[in-house]
N, C-alpha and C positions, 0 to 999 in steps of 0.2 A: 805086173805091177805098174807098167807105163800106161796098160790100158785102164786101170783104175785111177789115176792121176790124170789122164786125157777125159774119162768119163766125167771126172770132179771137176775139172775147169770147166767143161762145157753146162755141167749144173749150176756153178757160181755164175759162170756170164749168161745164163739163160736168166736167173734170177735178178741180175742186175741190170738187163736189159731196159732203156723204157722207152715205151713207144711214144710216139709226137702225136700230139692233139693240134688240128689244126683251123684256125678261125681267119674270118673276112669280114670286111665291110665295105660297101662301094658308097662313098657318102657323095649326096647330091644337096645343091642349094636349100634353103630352108628359112620359110617365115617371112619376116619383114624385110632381112638383108638380102634375101635372093635377087630382086632387080638391081643391085650393086655389082653382082657378078654373075649374071645369068648360066654363065660356062664355067664356073668354079667348080671342082671334083676333087674326089681325093679316093687313093683305094689302100685300105689297110689290110695285111695280112699278116699273122704271126701264128707260129708254134710254140708249144711248151715244150721243154726239155730239163730236168732234173730241176725244178722249181723255177724256173727262167722263162720270160716268154720273149723269143725272138723275132722281131716287127722288121717289116719293110712297109714304108708310106711313101706315096707315088703322089704327088700333090700337081693339080694342073688349073691354071689361071686364075690360081687365087688373090683375091684381095682384101686387107687387113684382117688376115688369120693369126689369130694370137697363140692359139694351142690348139692341139687334138686329145681328145680325151676318151676315156669311156666311162659312160653314166649308166645310174641303174634306174629304169624308167622312162617311157618314152617321152622325147622334148617336148613334142605336143602337147602333152598333160604337165609332167612335170618332172623331172632328172634331177639326180643327186651325183657329183663326181664320184667315181671308184678310183680311178689312177689317171694321170696325166701321161700321155704316151710321150709327146712331144711339145716344147714351149718355145715361145720365142721372145727375146729381150725386146725387141721392136716388130711391129706387127710384119708378117711375111705376105710377102707380093710376088705372083709370078707361078713359075711350075719348076719341079725339083724331085728327086727321088731322095729319103731320108731312110737310114735303116739304125737300129737300137735294141735295148734290150729293158726290160722291167721284170719286178717278182713282187711278191705279196710284200714286204717291207713297203713299199713304195703306195700300198693303197691307203684311201682317208680314212682317218678314226672310225667314222662311220659304217667301215666297211672292211673289218679286219679278217677278210677272206684269206684261206689258201688259193694257189691257182686253180683246184680242183673246184673249191665254192665258186669261183668266177665260173669256170665252165659248166657247174650246174646251173646256174644264173641263166649263161647264153643259152643252155637246152631250154628253159623255160620261157625265152623270148624277152627275158628282162632288161638284159644291156644293149646298149646302143654307143654308136661310135659319134662323134661331135667335133666339129670345128667350132672356135670361139672367136670371138673379135673381143678387143679390150674394152668394150662397154660395160657397167655395171649390169646393166638390166638385157632380158630378152637379147643375149649376147650369141646365138646358136647362129651359124651361117650356114654349116652344111650338116648333114645327118643322116644316120640309117641304121636299121639293125644290126647286131653282129650276130652270125650264122657258124655253123660248124661247118666244113666240107673235106672232102678227101682230094688230096691232090691226083691227077693224072696219074696214071703209074705206080699210084700206092694201092694196096687193098683194104 
């Protein structure tokens, strides 16, 4: 009986275990705004777990940064907001490490995806990370495509 209960518990645990999926983007100066902060950069990394995306964002030497977002499309051509990862009430200047969480309920109305839908579009190369300033037009100051990766030590 004990053996049967242990086997059942292991089966339930195996079925409810969730593998993490990891993503990253190394943002670099972009477009017309690049000369204003030539050393500005950001590294965004996150993993998904139970319909939540847990992220870390390391910003270096930023100037006039209003938000960091995930967008659909290459910002060199055209890109639309999917989700805002981090926004500031007043433009951010400097360097700092931030952490947080987002989920699919925060996606824009144009992209009512699940996190699996976002993951699929990352796999297709459709999702970029961008840093934006407060300008109404041509406001991308940092950008890079998002990619899947496997952290060292994970299989």
